[in-house]
N, CA, C, O and CB atoms as a CASP TS submission, in Angstrom:
PFRMAT TS
TARGET T0000
AUTHOR 0000-0000-0000
METHOD Language model
MODEL 1
PARENT N/A
ATOM      1  N   MET     1      -3.647  -7.494  -2.032  1.00  0.00           N
ATOM      2  CA  MET     1      -4.503  -6.879  -3.334  1.00  0.00           C
ATOM      3  C   MET     1      -3.485  -7.257  -4.546  1.00  0.00           C
ATOM      4  O   MET     1      -2.312  -7.312  -4.176  1.00  0.00           O
ATOM      5  CB  MET     1      -4.818  -4.949  -3.242  1.00  0.00           C
ATOM      6  N   LYS     2      -3.643  -7.446  -5.509  1.00  0.00           N
ATOM      7  CA  LYS     2      -2.892  -8.137  -6.852  1.00  0.00           C
ATOM      8  C   LYS     2      -2.653  -7.391  -7.550  1.00  0.00           C
ATOM      9  O   LYS     2      -3.668  -6.769  -7.863  1.00  0.00           O
ATOM     10  CB  LYS     2      -3.459  -9.050  -7.661  1.00  0.00           C
ATOM     11  N   MET     3      -1.352  -6.883  -8.279  1.00  0.00           N
ATOM     12  CA  MET     3      -0.980  -6.316  -8.945  1.00  0.00           C
ATOM     13  C   MET     3      -1.903  -5.870 -10.183  1.00  0.00           C
ATOM     14  O   MET     3      -1.908  -4.760 -10.714  1.00  0.00           O
ATOM     15  CB  MET     3      -0.034  -6.861  -9.055  1.00  0.00           C
ATOM     16  N   LYS     4      -2.534  -6.776 -10.458  1.00  0.00           N
ATOM     17  CA  LYS     4      -3.677  -6.484 -11.559  1.00  0.00           C
ATOM     18  C   LYS     4      -4.510  -4.999 -11.229  1.00  0.00           C
ATOM     19  O   LYS     4      -4.710  -3.964 -11.865  1.00  0.00           O
ATOM     20  CB  LYS     4      -4.886  -7.876 -11.516  1.00  0.00           C
ATOM     21  N   LEU     5      -4.844  -5.475  -9.967  1.00  0.00           N
ATOM     22  CA  LEU     5      -5.813  -4.629  -9.634  1.00  0.00           C
ATOM     23  C   LEU     5      -5.407  -2.811  -9.536  1.00  0.00           C
ATOM     24  O   LEU     5      -6.310  -1.978  -9.615  1.00  0.00           O
ATOM     25  CB  LEU     5      -6.277  -5.264  -8.271  1.00  0.00           C
ATOM     26  N   PHE     6      -3.751  -2.359  -9.333  1.00  0.00           N
ATOM     27  CA  PHE     6      -3.420  -1.459  -9.224  1.00  0.00           C
ATOM     28  C   PHE     6      -3.059  -0.826 -10.892  1.00  0.00           C
ATOM     29  O   PHE     6      -2.967   0.332 -11.300  1.00  0.00           O
ATOM     30  CB  PHE     6      -2.513  -1.634  -8.192  1.00  0.00           C
ATOM     31  N   LYS     7      -2.912  -2.152 -11.592  1.00  0.00           N
ATOM     32  CA  LYS     7      -2.871  -1.462 -13.117  1.00  0.00           C
ATOM     33  C   LYS     7      -4.074  -1.202 -13.514  1.00  0.00           C
ATOM     34  O   LYS     7      -4.184  -0.490 -14.512  1.00  0.00           O
ATOM     35  CB  LYS     7      -2.268  -2.290 -14.260  1.00  0.00           C
ATOM     36  N   GLU     8      -5.022  -1.594 -12.993  1.00  0.00           N
ATOM     37  CA  GLU     8      -6.726  -1.119 -13.615  1.00  0.00           C
ATOM     38  C   GLU     8      -7.051  -0.025 -13.021  1.00  0.00           C
ATOM     39  O   GLU     8      -8.064   0.482 -13.502  1.00  0.00           O
ATOM     40  CB  GLU     8      -8.079  -2.149 -13.294  1.00  0.00           C
ATOM     41  N   MET     9      -6.482   0.668 -11.963  1.00  0.00           N
ATOM     42  CA  MET     9      -7.089   1.935 -11.296  1.00  0.00           C
ATOM     43  C   MET     9      -6.395   3.095 -12.270  1.00  0.00           C
ATOM     44  O   MET     9      -5.525   2.930 -13.125  1.00  0.00           O
ATOM     45  CB  MET     9      -6.639   2.102  -9.467  1.00  0.00           C
ATOM     46  N   SER    10      -6.943   4.100 -11.934  1.00  0.00           N
ATOM     47  CA  SER    10      -6.365   5.458 -12.792  1.00  0.00           C
ATOM     48  C   SER    10      -5.413   6.149 -11.661  1.00  0.00           C
ATOM     49  O   SER    10      -5.204   5.757 -10.513  1.00  0.00           O
ATOM     50  CB  SER    10      -7.792   6.713 -13.369  1.00  0.00           C
ATOM     51  N   ASP    11      -4.946   7.193 -12.276  1.00  0.00           N
ATOM     52  CA  ASP    11      -3.607   7.479 -11.690  1.00  0.00           C
ATOM     53  C   ASP    11      -4.047   8.075 -10.160  1.00  0.00           C
ATOM     54  O   ASP    11      -3.438   7.724  -9.150  1.00  0.00           O
ATOM     55  CB  ASP    11      -2.659   8.664 -12.723  1.00  0.00           C
ATOM     56  N   GLU    12      -5.348   9.156 -10.123  1.00  0.00           N
ATOM     57  CA  GLU    12      -6.141   9.614  -9.032  1.00  0.00           C
ATOM     58  C   GLU    12      -6.377   8.488  -7.673  1.00  0.00           C
ATOM     59  O   GLU    12      -6.088   8.601  -6.482  1.00  0.00           O
ATOM     60  CB  GLU    12      -7.542  10.005  -9.730  1.00  0.00           C
ATOM     61  N   GLU    13      -6.986   7.457  -8.400  1.00  0.00           N
ATOM     62  CA  GLU    13      -7.423   6.076  -7.418  1.00  0.00           C
ATOM     63  C   GLU    13      -5.998   5.407  -6.924  1.00  0.00           C
ATOM     64  O   GLU    13      -6.037   5.003  -5.762  1.00  0.00           O
ATOM     65  CB  GLU    13      -8.428   4.714  -8.445  1.00  0.00           C
ATOM     66  N   LEU    14      -4.940   5.251  -7.509  1.00  0.00           N
ATOM     67  CA  LEU    14      -3.685   4.843  -7.343  1.00  0.00           C
ATOM     68  C   LEU    14      -2.968   5.615  -6.119  1.00  0.00           C
ATOM     69  O   LEU    14      -2.534   5.034  -5.125  1.00  0.00           O
ATOM     70  CB  LEU    14      -2.993   5.020  -8.645  1.00  0.00           C
ATOM     71  N   ALA    15      -2.906   7.054  -6.343  1.00  0.00           N
ATOM     72  CA  ALA    15      -2.506   7.818  -5.306  1.00  0.00           C
ATOM     73  C   ALA    15      -3.355   7.874  -4.159  1.00  0.00           C
ATOM     74  O   ALA    15      -2.822   8.061  -3.065  1.00  0.00           O
ATOM     75  CB  ALA    15      -2.297   9.001  -5.727  1.00  0.00           C
ATOM     76  N   ARG    16      -4.820   7.717  -4.255  1.00  0.00           N
ATOM     77  CA  ARG    16      -5.357   7.735  -2.919  1.00  0.00           C
ATOM     78  C   ARG    16      -5.437   6.334  -2.204  1.00  0.00           C
ATOM     79  O   ARG    16      -5.647   6.210  -0.997  1.00  0.00           O
ATOM     80  CB  ARG    16      -6.716   8.341  -2.987  1.00  0.00           C
ATOM     81  N   GLN    17      -5.230   5.203  -3.162  1.00  0.00           N
ATOM     82  CA  GLN    17      -4.984   3.986  -2.454  1.00  0.00           C
ATOM     83  C   GLN    17      -3.404   3.978  -1.727  1.00  0.00           C
ATOM     84  O   GLN    17      -3.253   3.445  -0.628  1.00  0.00           O
ATOM     85  CB  GLN    17      -5.187   2.751  -3.564  1.00  0.00           C
ATOM     86  N   ILE    18      -2.437   4.519  -2.340  1.00  0.00           N
ATOM     87  CA  ILE    18      -1.203   4.815  -1.678  1.00  0.00           C
ATOM     88  C   ILE    18      -1.261   5.290  -0.478  1.00  0.00           C
ATOM     89  O   ILE    18      -0.620   4.945   0.514  1.00  0.00           O
ATOM     90  CB  ILE    18      -0.493   5.611  -2.303  1.00  0.00           C
ATOM     91  N   GLU    19      -2.266   6.315  -0.626  1.00  0.00           N
ATOM     92  CA  GLU    19      -2.418   7.408   0.996  1.00  0.00           C
ATOM     93  C   GLU    19      -3.058   6.246   1.994  1.00  0.00           C
ATOM     94  O   GLU    19      -2.805   6.251   3.199  1.00  0.00           O
ATOM     95  CB  GLU    19      -3.892   9.175   0.868  1.00  0.00           C
ATOM     96  N   ASP    20      -3.793   5.387   1.461  1.00  0.00           N
ATOM     97  CA  ASP    20      -4.792   4.883   2.484  1.00  0.00           C
ATOM     98  C   ASP    20      -4.000   3.608   3.051  1.00  0.00           C
ATOM     99  O   ASP    20      -4.254   3.150   4.165  1.00  0.00           O
ATOM    100  CB  ASP    20      -6.382   4.485   1.784  1.00  0.00           C
ATOM    101  N   LEU    21      -3.020   3.064   2.199  1.00  0.00           N
ATOM    102  CA  LEU    21      -1.863   2.104   2.597  1.00  0.00           C
ATOM    103  C   LEU    21      -0.956   2.552   3.327  1.00  0.00           C
ATOM    104  O   LEU    21      -0.475   1.740   4.119  1.00  0.00           O
ATOM    105  CB  LEU    21      -1.184   1.598   1.620  1.00  0.00           C
ATOM    106  N   LYS    22      -0.508   3.694   3.332  1.00  0.00           N
ATOM    107  CA  LYS    22       0.538   4.222   4.334  1.00  0.00           C
ATOM    108  C   LYS    22      -0.483   4.733   5.245  1.00  0.00           C
ATOM    109  O   LYS    22       0.004   5.791   5.643  1.00  0.00           O
ATOM    110  CB  LYS    22       1.702   5.397   3.784  1.00  0.00           C
ATOM    111  N   LYS    23      -1.107   4.651   5.550  1.00  0.00           N
ATOM    112  CA  LYS    23      -1.981   5.368   6.924  1.00  0.00           C
ATOM    113  C   LYS    23      -2.270   3.869   7.618  1.00  0.00           C
ATOM    114  O   LYS    23      -1.970   3.600   8.781  1.00  0.00           O
ATOM    115  CB  LYS    23      -3.811   6.465   6.445  1.00  0.00           C
ATOM    116  N   GLU    24      -2.889   2.981   6.711  1.00  0.00           N
ATOM    117  CA  GLU    24      -3.263   1.625   7.499  1.00  0.00           C
ATOM    118  C   GLU    24      -1.413   1.336   7.817  1.00  0.00           C
ATOM    119  O   GLU    24      -1.201   1.192   9.020  1.00  0.00           O
ATOM    120  CB  GLU    24      -4.357   0.092   6.250  1.00  0.00           C
ATOM    121  N   LYS    25      -0.566   1.273   7.231  1.00  0.00           N
ATOM    122  CA  LYS    25       0.807   0.618   7.847  1.00  0.00           C
ATOM    123  C   LYS    25       1.247   1.346   8.992  1.00  0.00           C
ATOM    124  O   LYS    25       2.137   0.877   9.702  1.00  0.00           O
ATOM    125  CB  LYS    25       2.047   0.611   6.827  1.00  0.00           C
ATOM    126  N   PHE    26       0.829   2.207   9.189  1.00  0.00           N
ATOM    127  CA  PHE    26       1.156   3.530  10.624  1.00  0.00           C
ATOM    128  C   PHE    26       0.256   3.013  11.942  1.00  0.00           C
ATOM    129  O   PHE    26       0.594   2.944  13.124  1.00  0.00           O
ATOM    130  CB  PHE    26       0.380   5.565  10.130  1.00  0.00           C
ATOM    131  N   ASN    27      -0.973   2.689  11.318  1.00  0.00           N
ATOM    132  CA  ASN    27      -1.890   2.446  12.067  1.00  0.00           C
ATOM    133  C   ASN    27      -1.565   0.893  12.946  1.00  0.00           C
ATOM    134  O   ASN    27      -1.714   0.671  14.148  1.00  0.00           O
ATOM    135  CB  ASN    27      -3.139   2.536  11.142  1.00  0.00           C
ATOM    136  N   LEU    28      -1.121   0.050  11.958  1.00  0.00           N
ATOM    137  CA  LEU    28      -0.991  -1.307  12.270  1.00  0.00           C
ATOM    138  C   LEU    28       0.731  -1.266  13.305  1.00  0.00           C
ATOM    139  O   LEU    28       1.126  -1.992  14.217  1.00  0.00           O
ATOM    140  CB  LEU    28      -1.023  -2.335  10.523  1.00  0.00           C
ATOM    141  N   ARG    29       1.152  -0.483  12.847  1.00  0.00           N
ATOM    142  CA  ARG    29       2.509  -0.771  13.774  1.00  0.00           C
ATOM    143  C   ARG    29       2.501   0.280  14.815  1.00  0.00           C
ATOM    144  O   ARG    29       3.489   0.448  15.530  1.00  0.00           O
ATOM    145  CB  ARG    29       4.026  -0.677  12.909  1.00  0.00           C
ATOM    146  N   ALA    30       1.289   1.089  14.947  1.00  0.00           N
ATOM    147  CA  ALA    30       1.302   1.709  16.454  1.00  0.00           C
ATOM    148  C   ALA    30       0.421   0.517  17.161  1.00  0.00           C
ATOM    149  O   ALA    30       0.739   0.053  18.256  1.00  0.00           O
ATOM    150  CB  ALA    30       0.483   3.485  16.619  1.00  0.00           C
ATOM    151  N   GLN    31      -0.749   0.060  16.397  1.00  0.00           N
ATOM    152  CA  GLN    31      -1.246  -1.221  17.449  1.00  0.00           C
ATOM    153  C   GLN    31      -0.136  -2.348  17.862  1.00  0.00           C
ATOM    154  O   GLN    31      -0.331  -3.046  18.857  1.00  0.00           O
ATOM    155  CB  GLN    31      -2.510  -2.138  16.669  1.00  0.00           C
ATOM    156  N   SER    32       1.055  -2.502  17.045  1.00  0.00           N
ATOM    157  CA  SER    32       1.854  -3.406  17.205  1.00  0.00           C
ATOM    158  C   SER    32       2.524  -2.926  18.639  1.00  0.00           C
ATOM    159  O   SER    32       2.532  -3.584  19.680  1.00  0.00           O
ATOM    160  CB  SER    32       2.745  -3.573  15.943  1.00  0.00           C
ATOM    161  N   ARG    33       3.095  -1.586  18.423  1.00  0.00           N
ATOM    162  CA  ARG    33       3.878  -1.324  19.785  1.00  0.00           C
ATOM    163  C   ARG    33       3.019  -1.638  20.935  1.00  0.00           C
ATOM    164  O   ARG    33       3.360  -2.376  21.859  1.00  0.00           O
ATOM    165  CB  ARG    33       4.362   0.201  19.948  1.00  0.00           C
ATOM    166  N   ALA    34       1.673  -0.926  20.809  1.00  0.00           N
ATOM    167  CA  ALA    34       0.999  -1.093  22.120  1.00  0.00           C
ATOM    168  C   ALA    34       0.518  -2.324  22.646  1.00  0.00           C
ATOM    169  O   ALA    34       0.060  -2.452  23.781  1.00  0.00           O
ATOM    170  CB  ALA    34      -0.012  -0.363  22.144  1.00  0.00           C
ATOM    171  N   GLY    35       0.660  -3.451  21.587  1.00  0.00           N
ATOM    172  CA  GLY    35       0.429  -4.808  22.138  1.00  0.00           C
ATOM    173  C   GLY    35      -1.353  -4.914  21.598  1.00  0.00           C
ATOM    174  O   GLY    35      -2.264  -5.447  22.231  1.00  0.00           O
ATOM    175  N   GLN    36      -1.400  -4.544  20.877  1.00  0.00           N
ATOM    176  CA  GLN    36      -3.057  -4.790  20.872  1.00  0.00           C
ATOM    177  C   GLN    36      -3.221  -5.433  19.227  1.00  0.00           C
ATOM    178  O   GLN    36      -4.360  -5.682  18.829  1.00  0.00           O
ATOM    179  CB  GLN    36      -4.143  -2.994  21.161  1.00  0.00           C
ATOM    180  N   LEU    37      -2.231  -5.638  18.472  1.00  0.00           N
ATOM    181  CA  LEU    37      -2.206  -6.440  17.092  1.00  0.00           C
ATOM    182  C   LEU    37      -2.495  -7.664  17.107  1.00  0.00           C
ATOM    183  O   LEU    37      -1.788  -8.486  17.691  1.00  0.00           O
ATOM    184  CB  LEU    37      -1.045  -6.466  16.452  1.00  0.00           C
ATOM    185  N   GLU    38      -3.877  -8.057  16.291  1.00  0.00           N
ATOM    186  CA  GLU    38      -4.285  -9.403  16.187  1.00  0.00           C
ATOM    187  C   GLU    38      -3.144 -10.485  15.773  1.00  0.00           C
ATOM    188  O   GLU    38      -2.703 -11.500  16.314  1.00  0.00           O
ATOM    189  CB  GLU    38      -5.394  -9.416  15.200  1.00  0.00           C
ATOM    190  N   SER    39      -2.816  -9.650  14.304  1.00  0.00           N
ATOM    191  CA  SER    39      -2.157 -10.847  13.808  1.00  0.00           C
ATOM    192  C   SER    39      -0.981 -10.186  13.206  1.00  0.00           C
ATOM    193  O   SER    39      -1.229  -9.478  12.230  1.00  0.00           O
ATOM    194  CB  SER    39      -3.029 -11.775  12.777  1.00  0.00           C
ATOM    195  N   PRO    40       0.304 -10.278  13.608  1.00  0.00           N
ATOM    196  CA  PRO    40       1.501  -9.417  12.861  1.00  0.00           C
ATOM    197  C   PRO    40       1.609  -9.498  11.305  1.00  0.00           C
ATOM    198  O   PRO    40       2.355  -8.762  10.658  1.00  0.00           O
ATOM    199  CB  PRO    40       2.939  -9.925  13.388  1.00  0.00           C
ATOM    200  N   ALA    41       0.838 -10.410  10.784  1.00  0.00           N
ATOM    201  CA  ALA    41       1.024 -10.769   9.178  1.00  0.00           C
ATOM    202  C   ALA    41       0.413  -9.593   8.928  1.00  0.00           C
ATOM    203  O   ALA    41       1.089  -8.968   8.112  1.00  0.00           O
ATOM    204  CB  ALA    41       0.307 -12.209   8.400  1.00  0.00           C
ATOM    205  N   LYS    42      -0.646  -8.947   9.286  1.00  0.00           N
ATOM    206  CA  LYS    42      -1.311  -7.482   8.643  1.00  0.00           C
ATOM    207  C   LYS    42      -0.391  -6.591   8.442  1.00  0.00           C
ATOM    208  O   LYS    42      -0.707  -5.647   7.718  1.00  0.00           O
ATOM    209  CB  LYS    42      -2.347  -6.710   9.517  1.00  0.00           C
ATOM    210  N   ILE    43       0.958  -6.628   9.000  1.00  0.00           N
ATOM    211  CA  ILE    43       1.819  -5.848   8.558  1.00  0.00           C
ATOM    212  C   ILE    43       2.562  -5.594   7.525  1.00  0.00           C
ATOM    213  O   ILE    43       2.882  -4.540   6.977  1.00  0.00           O
ATOM    214  CB  ILE    43       2.311  -5.871   9.075  1.00  0.00           C
ATOM    215  N   ARG    44       2.898  -7.147   7.241  1.00  0.00           N
ATOM    216  CA  ARG    44       3.229  -7.848   6.298  1.00  0.00           C
ATOM    217  C   ARG    44       2.626  -7.371   5.036  1.00  0.00           C
ATOM    218  O   ARG    44       3.169  -6.714   4.148  1.00  0.00           O
ATOM    219  CB  ARG    44       2.965  -9.079   6.599  1.00  0.00           C
ATOM    220  N   LEU    45       1.311  -7.847   5.108  1.00  0.00           N
ATOM    221  CA  LEU    45       0.573  -7.492   3.798  1.00  0.00           C
ATOM    222  C   LEU    45       0.413  -6.101   3.477  1.00  0.00           C
ATOM    223  O   LEU    45       0.278  -5.688   2.325  1.00  0.00           O
ATOM    224  CB  LEU    45      -0.755  -8.027   3.792  1.00  0.00           C
ATOM    225  N   ALA    46       0.430  -5.369   4.525  1.00  0.00           N
ATOM    226  CA  ALA    46      -0.049  -3.772   4.139  1.00  0.00           C
ATOM    227  C   ALA    46       1.413  -3.506   3.691  1.00  0.00           C
ATOM    228  O   ALA    46       1.419  -2.452   3.055  1.00  0.00           O
ATOM    229  CB  ALA    46      -0.756  -2.554   5.597  1.00  0.00           C
ATOM    230  N   ARG    47       2.563  -4.006   3.766  1.00  0.00           N
ATOM    231  CA  ARG    47       3.785  -3.164   3.481  1.00  0.00           C
ATOM    232  C   ARG    47       3.933  -3.658   1.977  1.00  0.00           C
ATOM    233  O   ARG    47       4.227  -2.931   1.028  1.00  0.00           O
ATOM    234  CB  ARG    47       5.220  -3.464   4.557  1.00  0.00           C
ATOM    235  N   ARG    48       3.663  -5.099   1.926  1.00  0.00           N
ATOM    236  CA  ARG    48       3.751  -5.351   0.417  1.00  0.00           C
ATOM    237  C   ARG    48       2.751  -4.878  -0.693  1.00  0.00           C
ATOM    238  O   ARG    48       3.171  -4.767  -1.845  1.00  0.00           O
ATOM    239  CB  ARG    48       3.762  -6.686   0.283  1.00  0.00           C
ATOM    240  N   ASP    49       1.601  -4.628  -0.428  1.00  0.00           N
ATOM    241  CA  ASP    49       0.231  -4.053  -0.661  1.00  0.00           C
ATOM    242  C   ASP    49       0.994  -2.351  -1.300  1.00  0.00           C
ATOM    243  O   ASP    49       1.114  -1.935  -2.452  1.00  0.00           O
ATOM    244  CB  ASP    49      -0.978  -4.033   1.166  1.00  0.00           C
ATOM    245  N   LEU    50       1.289  -1.875  -0.286  1.00  0.00           N
ATOM    246  CA  LEU    50       2.090  -0.424  -0.677  1.00  0.00           C
ATOM    247  C   LEU    50       3.359  -0.599  -1.614  1.00  0.00           C
ATOM    248  O   LEU    50       3.597   0.276  -2.447  1.00  0.00           O
ATOM    249  CB  LEU    50       2.691   0.346   0.763  1.00  0.00           C
ATOM    250  N   ALA    51       4.219  -1.768  -1.490  1.00  0.00           N
ATOM    251  CA  ALA    51       5.232  -1.740  -2.123  1.00  0.00           C
ATOM    252  C   ALA    51       4.369  -2.029  -3.687  1.00  0.00           C
ATOM    253  O   ALA    51       4.683  -1.336  -4.656  1.00  0.00           O
ATOM    254  CB  ALA    51       6.405  -2.810  -1.480  1.00  0.00           C
ATOM    255  N   ARG    52       3.639  -2.746  -3.773  1.00  0.00           N
ATOM    256  CA  ARG    52       2.961  -3.000  -5.256  1.00  0.00           C
ATOM    257  C   ARG    52       2.630  -1.874  -5.911  1.00  0.00           C
ATOM    258  O   ARG    52       2.850  -1.723  -7.113  1.00  0.00           O
ATOM    259  CB  ARG    52       1.685  -3.781  -5.251  1.00  0.00           C
ATOM    260  N   ALA    53       1.891  -0.717  -4.916  1.00  0.00           N
ATOM    261  CA  ALA    53       1.389   0.114  -5.373  1.00  0.00           C
ATOM    262  C   ALA    53       2.073   1.271  -5.850  1.00  0.00           C
ATOM    263  O   ALA    53       1.726   2.066  -6.723  1.00  0.00           O
ATOM    264  CB  ALA    53       0.657   0.282  -4.704  1.00  0.00           C
ATOM    265  N   LEU    54       3.050   1.244  -5.176  1.00  0.00           N
ATOM    266  CA  LEU    54       4.503   2.777  -5.436  1.00  0.00           C
ATOM    267  C   LEU    54       5.159   2.104  -6.661  1.00  0.00           C
ATOM    268  O   LEU    54       5.537   2.879  -7.540  1.00  0.00           O
ATOM    269  CB  LEU    54       6.170   3.074  -3.766  1.00  0.00           C
ATOM    270  N   THR    55       5.352   0.790  -6.855  1.00  0.00           N
ATOM    271  CA  THR    55       5.913   0.126  -8.085  1.00  0.00           C
ATOM    272  C   THR    55       5.049   0.482  -9.407  1.00  0.00           C
ATOM    273  O   THR    55       5.536   0.969 -10.428  1.00  0.00           O
ATOM    274  CB  THR    55       5.930  -1.495  -7.850  1.00  0.00           C
ATOM    275  N   GLU    56       3.584   0.132  -9.204  1.00  0.00           N
ATOM    276  CA  GLU    56       2.943   0.564 -10.484  1.00  0.00           C
ATOM    277  C   GLU    56       3.073   2.112 -10.717  1.00  0.00           C
ATOM    278  O   GLU    56       3.093   2.495 -11.887  1.00  0.00           O
ATOM    279  CB  GLU    56       1.413   0.156 -10.475  1.00  0.00           C
ATOM    280  N   LEU    57       3.176   3.167  -9.560  1.00  0.00           N
ATOM    281  CA  LEU    57       3.340   4.468  -9.892  1.00  0.00           C
ATOM    282  C   LEU    57       4.367   5.074 -10.493  1.00  0.00           C
ATOM    283  O   LEU    57       4.403   6.091 -11.186  1.00  0.00           O
ATOM    284  CB  LEU    57       3.216   5.021  -9.034  1.00  0.00           C
ATOM    285  N   ASN    58       5.617   3.955  -9.973  1.00  0.00           N
ATOM    286  CA  ASN    58       6.843   4.275 -10.471  1.00  0.00           C
ATOM    287  C   ASN    58       7.110   3.781 -11.892  1.00  0.00           C
ATOM    288  O   ASN    58       7.933   4.340 -12.618  1.00  0.00           O
ATOM    289  CB  ASN    58       7.804   3.787  -9.583  1.00  0.00           C
ATOM    290  N   GLN    59       6.515   2.898 -12.207  1.00  0.00           N
ATOM    291  CA  GLN    59       6.303   2.477 -13.735  1.00  0.00           C
ATOM    292  C   GLN    59       5.760   3.269 -14.546  1.00  0.00           C
ATOM    293  O   GLN    59       6.213   3.507 -15.666  1.00  0.00           O
ATOM    294  CB  GLN    59       5.572   1.425 -13.934  1.00  0.00           C
ATOM    295  N   ARG    60       4.319   3.961 -13.879  1.00  0.00           N
ATOM    296  CA  ARG    60       3.684   4.748 -14.831  1.00  0.00           C
ATOM    297  C   ARG    60       4.417   6.041 -14.718  1.00  0.00           C
ATOM    298  O   ARG    60       3.832   6.888 -15.393  1.00  0.00           O
ATOM    299  CB  ARG    60       2.158   4.861 -14.617  1.00  0.00           C
ATOM    300  N   THR    61       5.517   6.536 -14.100  1.00  0.00           N
ATOM    301  CA  THR    61       6.032   7.932 -14.029  1.00  0.00           C
ATOM    302  C   THR    61       6.900   7.753 -15.109  1.00  0.00           C
ATOM    303  O   THR    61       6.838   8.611 -15.990  1.00  0.00           O
ATOM    304  CB  THR    61       6.726   8.461 -12.645  1.00  0.00           C
ATOM    305  N   ALA    62       7.998   6.487 -15.297  1.00  0.00           N
ATOM    306  CA  ALA    62       8.587   6.285 -15.659  1.00  0.00           C
ATOM    307  C   ALA    62       8.444   6.116 -17.401  1.00  0.00           C
ATOM    308  O   ALA    62       9.269   6.280 -18.300  1.00  0.00           O
ATOM    309  CB  ALA    62       8.831   5.633 -14.847  1.00  0.00           C
ATOM    310  N   ALA    63       7.300   5.795 -17.407  1.00  0.00           N
ATOM    311  CA  ALA    63       6.683   5.102 -18.955  1.00  0.00           C
ATOM    312  C   ALA    63       6.609   6.752 -19.887  1.00  0.00           C
ATOM    313  O   ALA    63       6.931   6.873 -21.069  1.00  0.00           O
ATOM    314  CB  ALA    63       4.507   4.086 -18.706  1.00  0.00           C
ATOM    315  N   LYS    64       6.129   7.831 -19.030  1.00  0.00           N
ATOM    316  CA  LYS    64       5.755   9.163 -19.347  1.00  0.00           C
ATOM    317  C   LYS    64       6.878   9.759 -19.513  1.00  0.00           C
ATOM    318  O   LYS    64       6.983  10.540 -20.459  1.00  0.00           O
ATOM    319  CB  LYS    64       4.955   9.841 -18.436  1.00  0.00           C
ATOM    320  N   ALA    65       7.892   9.549 -18.706  1.00  0.00           N
ATOM    321  CA  ALA    65       9.104  10.552 -18.678  1.00  0.00           C
ATOM    322  C   ALA    65       9.805   9.928 -20.537  1.00  0.00           C
ATOM    323  O   ALA    65      10.815  10.439 -21.019  1.00  0.00           O
ATOM    324  CB  ALA    65      10.491  10.136 -16.807  1.00  0.00           C
TER
END
């Protein structure tokens, strides 16, 4: 997901997206441990998307303060 999409989201949508990305990352790691993961690149993409979302949230928080 591109950073532009995170910037267009409202605060509530961004918080919901962060929770979804955390759950997805957890599930992908569990699949990896069980040997059921099709593509290891999915973990990397999930981790980067989560970082992008958290970065946007932190920038919004800093701007408000």
